[in-house]
C-alpha positions in Angstrom: 173.8 -48.4 -21.6 175.4 -47.7 -18.7 171.9 -46.8 -17.4 170.2 -50.1 -18.7 173.0 -52.4 -17.2 173.2 -50.5 -13.7 176.5 -49.7 -12.0 177.5 -53.5 -10.7 177.3 -54.8 -14.3 179.2 -51.8 -15.9 181.9 -51.8 -13.1 181.7 -55.5 -14.4 182.5 -55.1 -17.4 185.0 -52.4 -17.0 186.8 -55.8 -15.9 186.0 -57.6 -18.7 183.6 -59.7 -16.5 180.4 -60.5 -18.8 177.8 -62.4 -16.3 176.3 -59.1 -14.5 175.8 -57.5 -18.0 174.3 -60.9 -19.0 172.0 -60.9 -15.9 171.5 -57.3 -16.6 170.0 -58.0 -20.5 168.5 -61.2 -20.2 164.8 -59.7 -20.6 165.7 -59.2 -24.2 164.3 -55.9 -24.7 165.7 -54.1 -28.0 168.4 -52.4 -26.0 169.1 -55.0 -23.9 169.8 -57.4 -27.3 171.7 -54.3 -29.1 173.9 -54.4 -26.1 174.7 -58.0 -26.2 175.0 -58.4 -29.8 177.5 -55.0 -30.4 178.9 -54.7 -26.9 178.8 -57.8 -25.2 179.4 -60.1 -28.4 177.3 -62.7 -27.7 174.6 -64.8 -30.1 171.3 -62.9 -29.8 168.1 -64.8 -31.4 167.0 -63.5 -34.6 163.3 -63.2 -33.2 164.7 -61.0 -30.5 167.1 -59.0 -32.9 165.2 -56.1 -34.7 167.4 -55.5 -37.1 168.0 -55.7 -40.8 169.6 -59.2 -40.3 170.1 -59.9 -44.4 171.9 -56.8 -45.0 173.9 -56.9 -41.9 175.0 -60.6 -42.2 175.6 -60.1 -46.4 178.3 -57.1 -45.5 179.6 -59.0 -42.9 178.5 -56.8 -40.0 176.5 -60.1 -38.4 177.3 -64.2 -38.6 174.7 -66.8 -38.9 175.1 -68.8 -35.6 172.1 -71.6 -36.0 169.2 -69.7 -35.0 170.5 -67.0 -33.9 173.0 -63.8 -35.3 176.4 -63.0 -33.7 178.3 -59.7 -34.3 181.9 -59.7 -35.8 182.6 -56.1 -34.6 182.4 -54.2 -31.6 180.5 -51.4 -31.7 181.5 -48.3 -28.9 179.8 -45.3 -27.9 182.5 -43.0 -27.7 182.8 -39.5 -25.6 182.9 -37.2 -28.8 179.1 -38.6 -29.3 180.6 -40.8 -32.0 181.3 -44.3 -32.7 184.2 -46.6 -32.7 184.4 -50.0 -34.7 186.7 -52.7 -34.0 187.2 -56.0 -34.1 185.2 -58.2 -30.9 187.0 -57.5 -27.6 189.3 -61.0 -27.0 188.3 -63.0 -23.6 189.6 -65.8 -22.2 188.4 -69.0 -23.9 188.3 -67.3 -27.4 190.3 -68.2 -30.4 193.3 -66.9 -31.3 193.6 -63.4 -32.3 193.8 -62.5 -35.9 197.5 -60.8 -37.1 195.2 -58.4 -38.5 193.0 -58.0 -35.3 192.1 -54.3 -35.3 191.8 -53.6 -31.5 189.2 -51.0 -29.6 189.4 -47.8 -28.5 191.1 -48.2 -24.6 192.9 -46.4 -22.0 195.8 -45.7 -23.9 193.4 -44.0 -27.2 191.9 -41.8 -23.7 195.4 -40.6 -22.9 196.2 -39.8 -26.0 193.6 -37.7 -26.7 193.5 -36.1 -23.4 197.0 -34.9 -24.2 197.2 -33.6 -27.9 196.6 -29.8 -28.1 193.9 -28.3 -28.5 195.0 -25.5 -30.8 193.2 -25.8 -34.5 195.5 -26.8 -37.6 195.5 -26.9 -41.2 196.6 -30.1 -41.2 196.9 -33.3 -39.0 198.1 -36.7 -39.5 196.6 -39.6 -37.3 199.4 -41.9 -38.0 198.9 -45.8 -37.4 194.7 -45.0 -36.8 193.9 -48.5 -35.7 189.9 -48.1 -35.5 190.0 -44.6 -35.9 189.6 -43.1 -32.9 192.3 -39.7 -32.6 190.3 -38.7 -35.7 186.7 -38.6 -34.1 188.9 -36.2 -31.7 190.7 -33.7 -34.4 188.0 -33.4 -36.5 186.4 -30.0 -35.2 190.1 -28.6 -35.0 191.9 -30.0 -38.2 190.9 -28.6 -41.9 192.3 -31.8 -43.5 192.8 -35.1 -41.9 195.7 -38.0 -42.9 195.1 -41.0 -41.4 197.7 -43.9 -42.1 197.8 -47.4 -41.1 199.6 -50.4 -42.1 196.7 -52.9 -41.7 193.8 -52.6 -44.1 191.9 -53.9 -42.0 192.1 -51.4 -39.4 191.7 -48.8 -42.4 188.4 -50.3 -43.0 187.1 -50.0 -39.4 188.1 -46.7 -39.4 186.3 -45.5 -42.3 183.0 -47.3 -40.7 183.8 -45.6 -37.4 183.9 -42.0 -38.9 180.7 -42.9 -41.3 178.7 -43.7 -38.4 180.0 -40.4 -36.6 179.0 -38.2 -39.5 182.7 -37.4 -40.1 183.6 -37.2 -43.5 186.8 -36.2 -46.1 189.5 -37.9 -43.9 192.0 -39.4 -46.8 193.3 -42.4 -45.5 196.4 -44.0 -46.6 197.9 -47.6 -46.1 201.7 -48.3 -45.4 204.6 -48.3 -42.3 205.6 -45.4 -40.4 206.0 -42.1 -42.1 206.4 -43.8 -45.9 202.6 -43.0 -47.0 203.0 -39.3 -46.4 206.8 -39.0 -47.7 207.6 -35.1 -48.5 204.6 -34.0 -46.9 204.3 -31.7 -43.4 201.6 -31.4 -40.7 201.1 -28.7 -38.2 200.1 -31.9 -35.9 201.1 -35.4 -35.8 199.6 -37.8 -33.4 200.3 -41.6 -32.7 199.0 -44.0 -30.6 201.6 -46.7 -32.4 202.2 -50.5 -31.9 204.3 -49.9 -29.2 204.6 -53.1 -27.6 208.5 -54.6 -27.2 208.7 -58.1 -27.5 210.7 -60.9 -29.1 208.3 -61.3 -32.0 205.7 -59.0 -33.9 203.0 -61.4 -33.9 200.0 -59.0 -33.7 200.0 -55.9 -36.1 198.2 -53.6 -33.7 200.4 -53.8 -30.9 204.3 -54.9 -32.0 206.1 -53.5 -35.3 208.6 -55.5 -35.4 211.7 -53.7 -34.3 214.4 -54.3 -32.3 214.0 -53.7 -28.6 212.7 -50.2 -28.7 213.8 -49.1 -31.7 210.6 -48.6 -32.9 209.8 -45.7 -30.7 212.9 -44.5 -31.3 212.8 -44.3 -35.4 209.4 -42.7 -35.2 210.6 -39.6 -33.1 213.8 -39.4 -35.1 211.8 -39.5 -38.5 208.7 -37.0 -37.0 210.5 -34.0 -37.4 210.8 -33.5 -41.3 207.1 -34.1 -41.2 206.3 -31.2 -39.3 205.8 -27.3 -40.4 207.1 -24.8 -38.6 205.6 -24.5 -35.2 204.1 -27.9 -35.8 203.7 -30.7 -33.1 204.1 -34.2 -32.9 202.6 -36.2 -29.7 202.4 -40.1 -29.4 202.3 -42.7 -26.6 205.4 -45.1 -26.4 207.1 -47.8 -24.5 210.9 -47.4 -23.5 213.2 -50.0 -21.8 215.1 -49.7 -18.7 218.6 -51.0 -19.2 220.8 -52.2 -16.2 223.3 -49.5 -15.6 221.6 -46.9 -18.1 219.6 -44.0 -17.1 216.3 -44.2 -18.3 216.1 -40.6 -18.7 219.1 -40.4 -20.9 218.1 -42.9 -23.1 214.5 -41.2 -24.1 216.5 -37.4 -23.6 219.1 -38.9 -26.2 216.1 -39.7 -29.0 215.1 -36.2 -28.3 218.4 -34.6 -28.5 218.9 -36.2 -32.0 215.6 -34.2 -33.4 216.3 -30.4 -33.2 212.8 -29.8 -31.8 211.6 -28.7 -28.1 211.1 -31.8 -26.6 209.1 -32.9 -23.8 208.9 -36.6 -22.2 206.9 -38.0 -19.5 207.1 -41.8 -17.8 203.6 -42.6 -16.3 204.4 -45.8 -15.4 206.8 -48.4 -15.0 206.8 -52.3 -15.1 209.3 -55.0 -14.2 210.0 -57.3 -17.2 207.4 -60.2 -15.7 204.6 -57.7 -14.9 204.7 -56.5 -18.4 205.1 -59.6 -20.2 201.8 -60.8 -18.3 200.4 -57.6 -19.3 200.5 -58.1 -23.2 199.8 -61.9 -22.7 196.4 -61.1 -21.0 195.9 -58.5 -23.8 196.3 -61.6 -26.1 193.5 -63.5 -23.8 196.5 -66.2 -23.8 196.6 -67.2 -20.0 195.5 -70.5 -19.7 196.3 -71.8 -23.4 198.7 -74.7 -23.8 201.4 -71.6 -25.3 201.0 -69.5 -22.3 204.2 -70.8 -20.1 206.7 -70.9 -23.2 206.1 -67.4 -24.6 206.0 -66.4 -21.1 209.6 -67.9 -20.5 210.8 -67.0 -24.0 209.8 -63.1 -23.5 211.5 -63.0 -20.1 214.5 -64.8 -21.6 214.7 -62.1 -24.4 214.3 -59.5 -21.7 217.0 -60.9 -19.7 219.4 -61.0 -22.5 219.4 -57.4 -23.0 220.0 -56.8 -19.2 216.4 -55.1 -19.2 215.0 -54.0 -15.4 211.9 -52.9 -16.8 209.8 -51.3 -19.2 208.5 -47.4 -18.8 205.1 -46.3 -20.2 204.4 -42.6 -21.5 204.1 -39.4 -23.5 206.5 -37.7 -26.0 205.8 -34.4 -27.2 208.0 -32.6 -29.7 207.2 -29.3 -31.1 209.0 -27.7 -33.9 210.1 -24.0 -32.8 212.7 -23.1 -35.0 215.2 -22.3 -32.3 218.9 -23.3 -32.5 219.1 -23.7 -28.5 216.4 -26.6 -28.7 215.2 -27.9 -25.0 214.7 -31.4 -23.8 212.8 -32.0 -20.7 212.4 -35.8 -19.5 210.4 -36.6 -16.3 208.4 -39.0 -14.2 204.8 -37.8 -13.1 202.7 -40.9 -11.5 200.5 -38.6 -9.8 196.9 -38.2 -11.3 197.2 -34.5 -13.6 194.1 -32.3 -14.4 192.7 -33.4 -17.8 192.8 -32.7 -20.5 196.6 -31.8 -20.9 195.8 -30.4 -24.4 194.5 -27.6 -22.7 197.6 -26.4 -21.5 199.8 -27.8 -23.0 201.5 -24.8 -24.7 202.1 -23.2 -20.9 203.7 -26.3 -20.0 206.0 -26.0 -22.9 206.6 -22.3 -22.6 207.4 -22.7 -19.3 210.1 -25.8 -19.9 211.4 -23.4 -22.7 211.8 -20.0 -20.7 213.4 -21.0 -17.7 216.4 -22.3 -19.8 216.3 -19.1 -21.9 216.1 -16.6 -19.9 219.5 -15.2 -18.8 220.2 -14.5 -15.3 219.7 -10.5 -16.2 216.4 -11.1 -17.5 215.0 -13.3 -14.5 216.4 -10.2 -12.1 214.6 -7.7 -14.5 211.0 -9.8 -14.4 208.7 -9.5 -12.4 207.3 -12.8 -11.5 203.9 -14.4 -10.3 203.1 -17.3 -8.7 200.8 -19.5 -10.4 196.9 -20.5 -9.4 196.6 -23.7 -7.3 200.0 -23.2 -5.9 199.8 -24.1 -1.9 202.5 -24.2 0.7 202.5 -26.6 2.9 205.1 -27.0 6.1 206.7 -30.1 8.0 207.8 -30.3 11.1 208.1 -31.4 14.4 205.3 -30.0 16.9 206.6 -26.6 18.8 209.6 -26.5 16.7 210.5 -22.7 15.6 211.3 -23.7 12.0 209.6 -26.2 9.9 212.0 -29.5 8.2 210.8 -29.0 4.8 208.8 -26.6 2.8 206.4 -27.8 0.2 205.1 -25.8 -2.6 202.1 -28.3 -3.9 200.1 -27.5 -7.2 196.3 -28.2 -7.3 196.1 -27.3 -10.5 197.8 -28.6 -14.0 200.2 -31.5 -14.0 199.5 -32.0 -9.8 203.7 -31.5 -9.2 205.1 -30.7 -5.6 208.7 -30.0 -4.3 210.5 -29.2 -1.5 211.8 -25.9 -1.7 214.0 -23.6 0.6 213.1 -20.8 2.4 214.0 -18.0 -0.5 212.3 -20.0 -2.7 209.0 -20.3 0.2 209.6 -16.6 0.7 209.4 -15.6 -2.9 206.3 -17.5 -3.5 204.5 -15.1 -0.8 205.7 -12.2 -2.8 205.7 -13.1 -6.5 202.5 -11.0 -7.5 204.0 -9.7 -10.8 204.0 -6.0 -8.9 207.8 -5.9 -8.6 211.2 -6.8 -10.6 212.9 -10.1 -8.8 216.2 -8.1 -8.0 214.6 -6.2 -5.0 212.9 -9.1 -3.6 215.6 -11.1 -3.5 217.6 -7.9 -2.0 215.0 -7.6 0.6 214.4 -11.4 1.5 218.7 -11.4 1.3 218.3 -8.3 4.1 216.1 -10.5 6.5 218.1 -13.6 6.4 221.2 -12.1 6.6 222.2 -13.1 2.9 224.0 -10.8 0.5 223.7 -11.2 -3.7 221.2 -14.1 -3.7 221.2 -15.8 -7.0 218.1 -16.0 -9.4 219.2 -19.7 -10.1 217.3 -22.1 -7.8 214.1 -20.2 -9.6 214.7 -21.5 -13.0 213.5 -25.3 -12.0 210.6 -23.6 -10.2 209.8 -21.7 -13.6 210.3 -24.8 -15.8 207.8 -26.9 -13.9 204.8 -23.7 -13.6 204.9 -22.7 -10.3 205.8 -19.3 -11.3 204.8 -17.7 -14.3 205.9 -14.8 -16.6 204.0 -11.7 -17.1 203.4 -13.1 -20.6 202.5 -16.5 -19.8 198.6 -17.4 -18.4 
């Protein structure tokens, strides 16, 4: 399809601009007709559409428009090799979105799929499956999949997605939150939930009708009861930034209540106006008579709750069974190595190991500098010593951090051969400092700059 459209038209489509793609498909050859029908969502002459038209109209996938036909759904090839079926994309000038609209797979769907652990599991739950895209990713590593949604139309289109993709045996259940799987446990729970924070639940696919960000909090609170020992729950979420409150304390508080090891990452944050504009545009409401009224109402609602912004990110919980669960909340705005799921276990292991090792254990450990870590020295030209020493990861989460002389020296000598204690003693002798403590290394272990021999 991309080859048929060309780079210019394909790039314009990514911006929801149709004109270049319409020009590129005006000859109406068979592939062009299919692209216009199933991807662009525009009418195609019955003479040009070489398809079993009567059958497709009868089952509701096409509708007649004069002497043409138009698709009632959007058919999207997906990176796994399968297909995703959803309602047609909503563009400016289209009729108002129906309440049970089934949104297609987009950036959020792809982000969640990149985050989810790649470890094989017996039982997986796709909570709020929507158009069914996460199942396409889980199918090759889960023996049994249960998919739920509150929207019956979503479940119908999801089953069509799986049928076209050759996926069989998915168990479908209708209901809200964890109600359809009450009393059941899973090795993996994934969810791209209706996390949008708004004053009214107008659209099922994005809003759950809870107060503020309570829906995501409740999802986090309930998930551990449905995890097998060693299981993971991974979901996308929004959370409020409230005046006078640290957002990290807010989200960390959600996780602290679970008894699971938790890792929450904020990938983006928008001010209230940006957030409202994003979701009004999402429903193609810009330019409609109700736009200003809904914009104003939404902002007033945020203002009444002292909201200064809304965070976007991901949350991972691990039912490790420990009596001393570890919670880490951080912001990662940089590009990370994808898929995160390939090295998620290492990330969680680093976080928990750094917390649970005693000082004596740490001193007796022969640490390794992780692969891909570089050192940068920043200073005034000609100066004897640098102003800053920075360790930078070129792999994984690609973090960077400013370190002191001791940590920088350890980065140069930690190769897994000698325990930390003699290395610190030798560095202390050079610097004229005795009894250097291992404490400054804990955050560097937690963030993956150093790893233990048992870690990859």
